[in-house]
N, C-alpha and C positions, 0 to 999 in steps of 0.2 A: 539590603538586597534580599529578595525572597528566596527561600530554600527551593532548590530545583527539584521538581517532582516530574518524573518521566513516565511516558507510556510508549509501548512498542506497538507500532501499526504495521500490519501485514496486509499489503494491498494486492488484490486480484490474483492471488496464488490459486487460481481456479483451473479446473480441467480444460476449459476452453482456451486457456492461455498456455498451459504447461504441457499437456499431453502431446505426444507426437501426432502430427496431422490435424491438430485442433484448428478451429476456424481462425483464431488469432494467435497461432503458435508463436511463442517467444522461446526459441530453442535455448537461449542463454538462461532462461528461467529455470531450467532443470539444473544448471550449473550452480545456482545460488541456494538451492534447497538446504544443503548441509550447513551453510553459513547462517541461514535464517533459523534453522534448528538450534544452532549454538546461541543465537540471540534470544530465542524463546527459553532455552534452558537457563540462561543468565537472568532473564526477566523473572522467571519463576523463583529462582534462588533469592533474588533481591526484592521480591514483592512488587515488581513493576507491572502495572496492568497491561494486558495483551488484548488488542482490538484488531479484529479481522474486518477490513473494509472490502466489501465484495460487490462487484457489478451484479445488478439484478435488473434485467430488462423485460419489458412486455414484448410480445411477439411482433408488435408493430412499432417498436421504438424508432423515433426519427434518427437516432444515431446509426441505424442500419442503412441509411443513405450514404454514409461515409465508410463504415466498416461492415464486414460480413456479420450476419446474426451470430451473437455469442452471449453466453451467460443468461440465457432466457430462463425466467422463473420456472421452477419445477423440472428443469432438465438436468441430466447428469453433468453437462458442461458447466453449470453454475455451481457445482460442488467444489469445496476446498479440497485440494489434493490430499490423499491419505497421509502422506509424510508430514503434513503440517496441521492435521486435524485439531480443532479447538478442544480444550478441556473445560470441565466445569469451572465457572467463574470467569472465563474469557468472554468478551463481548463480540457479537457479530453486528456490523453496521452495514446494512444494504445501501447501495448508492446507484445512481443511474447515469452518471457522466464522469468526466475526467477527475475533477477534484473530489476527494473524499468528504469534503465539507458541504458541497453544494446540495441543498435540499435534503440533507441527511440529519441524523441525530448525533453526529460525531462531536460537534462543538459542545452541545449541552451535556453529553456524556463525559467529555474531558473536563468541563467546568465542575460537574458534580463530583468527579474524582479528585479535583484539585490539581490537575496536571497543568504544567506550564512549559514542558519540553517534550518534543516528539522525536522518536527514533523511527525513521521511515524505511521500510523494506518492501520488496516485491517488484511488480511490473506495472507498467512500462516506465522506465526512467524518464523519458522525454514527454510522457503524457501524464499519467496519473500521479507519479511521484513528483514531477516538476510542479504541476498545478496545485497539488496538495501542499507542497513546500511553500509555494507563494502564498496560498490562502492562509496557511498556518502563520507565516511571518506577518501578514497583514492583520491577523487577529492577536498578535503579541506573543505567540508561542516561540520558544527556541526550537531549532530544528537541527537534527543530526541525520546524515544519510551515509551509512556505512557502504562504501563503494562496492564491496564484495557481496552485498545483500540486495542489489538492484540490477535489473537487466532491461534492455530495450529490444525492439525489433531489429535494429542494426547497431553496429559498434559506433558509427558516426553519430547516430541519434543519442546513444548512451553518453558519449563523450561531450556532446553539445550540452545536454541537460545538466550533467555534473559540473561543467564549466559555468553555466548560468547560475546554478545553486551556489557554487563557491564564490563567484565574483559579485553576484548581486545580493545574495542573502547573507553571505559570510557566516555560514554555520560552523560550529566547532566540530572537530574530529573526535571519534571515540577510539 
């Protein structure tokens, strides 16, 4: 069996998701910030790579037919919240849709780093976290989702996604 090499992914902890009154405000996202900070601290202590996967949309993104405009390139709303700002050596992976993998550099970055197991944190549990977990699983990565480090728009959506991840992907707990 190969040695487990982990990476910490922080998904969409951006002002347009976390700030009060943001276009896609996930109020529970503010409740998980301290828990993600602990994950980051642990990752830094143990030399686990930290990757920020961040929505980056053009002004006319087709996704805006479904969701209000958010995380538009060059706007403050697309900025990572101050409490979780990346440090030198962290990676920022722009993405344009639900899965962190879709048409991004995430997979090639993880392969270059020799990573085979992902710790998924951020928002939204039932959208970006769930679809990233599925894509990771399909690509052969192990997946861990610390439940206190993810949040959704509603509690029902959060519970649904965690149940799907547990029952279908069977990830290990941390």
